Every structure is written in C-alpha cells, then in structure tokens.
C-alpha positions in Angstrom: 0.0 0.0 0.0 1.5 3.3 -1.1 0.7 6.7 0.3 0.6 9.8 -2.0 0.4 13.1 -0.2 -0.9 16.3 -1.9 -0.2 19.8 -0.7 -3.9 20.6 -0.8 -7.3 19.4 -2.0 -7.1 21.3 -5.3 -3.9 19.4 -6.3 -5.5 16.1 -5.4 -8.7 17.0 -7.3 -6.7 17.9 -10.4 -4.8 14.6 -10.2 -8.0 12.7 -9.8 -9.6 14.4 -12.8 -6.5 13.7 -15.0 -6.5 10.1 -14.0 -10.2 9.6 -14.6 -10.1 11.3 -18.0 -7.3 9.0 -19.0 -9.3 5.9 -18.1 -12.6 7.2 -19.5 -10.9 7.7 -22.9 -9.1 4.4 -23.0 -9.5 2.4 -26.2 -10.5 -1.2 -25.6 -12.4 -3.8 -27.6 -13.5 -5.7 -24.4 -15.6 -4.1 -21.7 -13.7 -2.3 -19.0 -15.0 -0.7 -15.9 -14.2 2.1 -13.5 -15.5 1.8 -9.9 -16.7 5.2 -8.7 -18.0 6.3 -5.2 -20.4 8.9 -4.0 -19.3 11.0 -1.1 -18.1 14.6 -1.1 -14.5 14.2 -2.2 -15.1 13.4 -6.0 -18.1 15.7 -6.6 -16.0 18.5 -8.1 -14.4 16.0 -10.5 -17.9 14.7 -11.6 -19.1 18.3 -12.0 -16.1 19.2 -14.2 -16.7 16.2 -16.4 -20.4 17.0 -16.7 -19.5 20.5 -17.9 -16.7 19.4 -20.1 -17.3 15.7 -21.2 -14.7 13.7 -23.0 -15.1 11.2 -25.8 -15.4 7.7 -24.3 -15.2 4.2 -25.6 -18.3 2.2 -26.1 -16.6 -0.5 -24.0 -16.6 1.7 -20.9 -18.7 0.7 -17.9 -19.2 2.8 -14.8 -19.5 0.7 -11.6 -20.9 2.2 -8.5 -19.1 1.2 -5.3 -22.2 1.4 -3.1 -25.6 3.0 -2.8 -27.8 4.2 0.1 -31.4 2.8 0.2 -33.0 5.9 -1.2 -34.7 6.8 -4.5 -32.4 7.8 -7.4 -33.6 11.4 -7.2 -32.7 11.7 -3.5 -29.8 14.1 -2.6 -28.4 11.0 -0.7 -28.2 8.9 -3.9 -24.7 8.2 -5.2 -26.2 7.4 -8.6 -28.0 10.7 -8.5 -24.7 12.5 -7.9 -23.1 10.7 -10.8 -26.0 11.0 -13.2 -25.2 14.5 -14.7 -21.7 13.3 -15.6 -23.0 10.0 -16.9 -25.6 11.7 -19.2 -23.0 14.3 -20.4 -20.7 11.4 -21.4 -23.5 10.0 -23.4 -23.6 6.7 -21.5 -26.7 4.5 -21.8 -28.2 2.6 -18.9 -26.6 -0.7 -20.1 -23.2 0.9 -19.6 -23.8 1.8 -15.9 -23.6 -1.0 -13.3 -25.6 0.3 -10.4 -28.0 -0.7 -7.6 -31.7 -0.5 -8.3 -33.1 0.7 -5.1 -36.7 0.6 -6.3 -36.4 -3.1 -5.3 -36.6 -4.4 -1.8 -33.1 -4.1 -0.3 -32.2 -7.8 -0.2 -33.3 -8.2 -3.8 -31.4 -5.1 -4.9 -28.2 -6.5 -3.4 -28.8 -9.9 -5.0 -29.5 -8.3 -8.4 -26.3 -6.2 -8.2 -24.3 -9.3 -7.2 -25.7 -11.0 -10.3 -25.0 -8.1 -12.6 -21.4 -7.8 -11.4 -20.9 -11.6 -11.6 -22.1 -11.7 -15.2 -19.9 -8.8 -16.1 -16.8 -10.5 -14.9 -17.8 -13.9 -16.3 -18.3 -12.3 -19.7 -14.6 -11.1 -19.7 -15.2 -7.6 -18.3 -12.2 -6.1 -16.5 -11.9 -3.4 -13.8 -8.6 -1.5 -14.5 -9.4 1.3 -12.0 -11.3 1.7 -8.7 -11.7 5.0 -6.9 -13.0 4.7 -3.4 -13.4 7.1 -0.5 -12.2 6.7 3.0 -14.3 7.7 6.0 -12.9 9.2 9.2 -14.0 6.0 10.9 -11.9 3.9 8.5 -14.7 2.6 6.3 -14.7 2.4 2.5 -17.6 2.0 0.1 -20.3 0.9 2.6 -18.1 -1.6 4.5 -18.1 -0.3 8.0 -16.8 -3.1 10.1 -15.2 -6.6 10.1 -18.7 -8.2 10.0 -19.5 -6.4 6.8 -16.2 -7.7 5.3 -16.9 -11.3 6.4 -20.5 -11.3 5.1 -19.1 -10.4 1.7 -17.0 -13.5 1.3 -18.3 -15.3 -1.8 -20.4 -12.4 -2.9 -19.8 -9.3 -5.0 -22.5 -7.1 -3.4 -24.3 -7.2 0.0 -26.9 -5.3 2.0 -25.5 -3.2 4.8 -26.9 -1.4 7.9 -25.1 2.0 8.0 -24.2 3.6 11.3 -26.3 6.7 10.4 -29.5 4.6 10.4 -29.8 4.3 6.6 -29.4 1.0 4.8 -27.3 0.4 1.8 -25.8 -2.0 -0.8 -22.0 -2.2 -1.1 -19.6 -4.0 -3.3 -17.4 -6.4 -1.4 -13.8 -7.4 -0.9 -14.3 -10.2 -3.4 -15.1 -7.7 -6.1 -12.3 -5.4 -5.2 -9.9 -8.3 -5.7 -10.7 -7.9 -9.4 -9.5 -4.3 -9.6 -6.1 -3.7 -11.3 -5.4 -0.4 -9.6 -7.3 0.7 -6.5 -7.1 4.2 -5.0 -8.6 5.2 -1.6 -8.9 9.0 -1.5 -9.4 11.2 1.6 -9.2 14.9 2.3 -9.3 17.0 5.4 -7.1 17.3 8.5 -9.6 15.3 10.5 -8.8 12.2 8.3 -5.1 12.4 8.9 -5.1 9.9 11.8 -7.1 7.3 10.0 -5.0 7.6 6.8 -1.8 6.9 8.7 -3.5 4.1 10.6 -4.6 2.6 7.3 -1.2 2.7 5.8 0.8 1.6 8.9 -1.7 -0.9 10.3 -4.2 -1.9 7.5 -5.9 -4.6 9.5 -7.0 -2.2 12.1 -9.4 -0.5 9.8 -12.4 -1.8 7.7 -10.9 -0.2 4.6 -7.6 -2.1 5.3 -9.4 -5.3 5.7 -11.4 -4.7 2.5 -8.2 -4.2 0.4 -6.1 -6.9 2.0 -4.2 -9.0 -0.6 -4.9 -6.5 -3.4 -1.5 -6.0 -4.9 -1.9 -2.4 -6.3 -3.5 -0.2 -3.7 -2.8 3.5 -3.2 -3.9 6.0 -0.6 -4.3 9.6 -1.8 -4.5 12.2 0.9 -4.8 16.0 1.0 -4.9 17.6 4.4 
C-alpha cells in the first residue's frame, strides 16, 4: 500500500480528474469498468466532467461502489450525484452497473451481485477503482469486520449503516478484481485514519477490505 500526499485538496482533485479522464478515454475492444464512489471528495471532478465531457469508448462501464437505500432522485443517492456526468458522457443505462433501489433491499443487493458476476464472467475487466475513506476507516459501505466477512463469496451485500440508513455495497471479493485501487481522503480530520490505514491496515475496515490486493494507493490531501 502506497501513500501519496498532496499539498492541498485542489492538487488532489486535479490529479483525480486527470487520472479519470485517461481511463474514460481508454481504447478497448473488451468491456472495462471504473468503480466510482459517491461522497463529497469526488463531486467536483464529476461536475467538471459534466460541464466538459470527454469522448469515451463504447466498451466503458461505470460501476458504483455502493448505494444508500434511497430513491435515485434523493440528494443522498450516489447514482443521483453521478447522473449529470453519466448523461454528459452519453452513456446509456446498459453501460452503468448500479444498484436498483426501487427493489426491496435484499433483492437489490442480490441483483447487483448477479450483474457484477455476469460482467466479470463475460470477460469484463476493472482497470481502476476509486473509493473514498471515512474518518471511521470505512470504504464503500463496508463499516466493520462483520461487513467484510459477510461479503465472502459475494460481489454485493446489503448493509446497515451507522447513520441509520441501509445500503448496498460492493465487497472485498469484487475489489480483488481491480487492477489499480485508490482510496482518497481529504481534510485534517482524516489524517489519523489515513496513517492508521497505511501503517496498520488490518486495524481499519478499509484495510481489511483491500487486503491481498497488490496495487493499492492511498491519496490524501490535508
């Protein structure tokens, strides 16, 4: 696990935008996916791409890391936050792998698990995954060791969030298929958990989630 420090949030945001543009424009015959989160950290990047979209490959797939159990038009919806960028890029529904929260939660998780499983079985790859890192050490919607363990053998699971909402999250089993995984955090209040993650990965849910993944980076801007 490698730590990349930025002088400020603006520098990290620019690096994220550059990286994402490169992957979105990648030429590929076979389907390739980019895992994207909700959260506050990447919203500026999504807004910039919505205003200034790039030309993308028809093989590109956007894969959501997790989703709260709310309607797609809710301000809490990760898909809702990504939708302006997705539409600006000209992506159809079949190119977005997301959780359908109009279903009962257990069925929504099971359907997402099936969608992800079919994607990988059909030869789809995931060259890049961008995830957030919470001050409590969580990533995606994996908040504790029990969430990690419940995900063994699955690609998506239902989760009870500490804030009282429910959610669906991708699992460690899915993250094992990511070629390059980046966990991004910003703010002085996250400094402690960032160094805890890097120095003692197993002491955090995020560290447990990315264990044995060979190419993991932590990006941090105080």
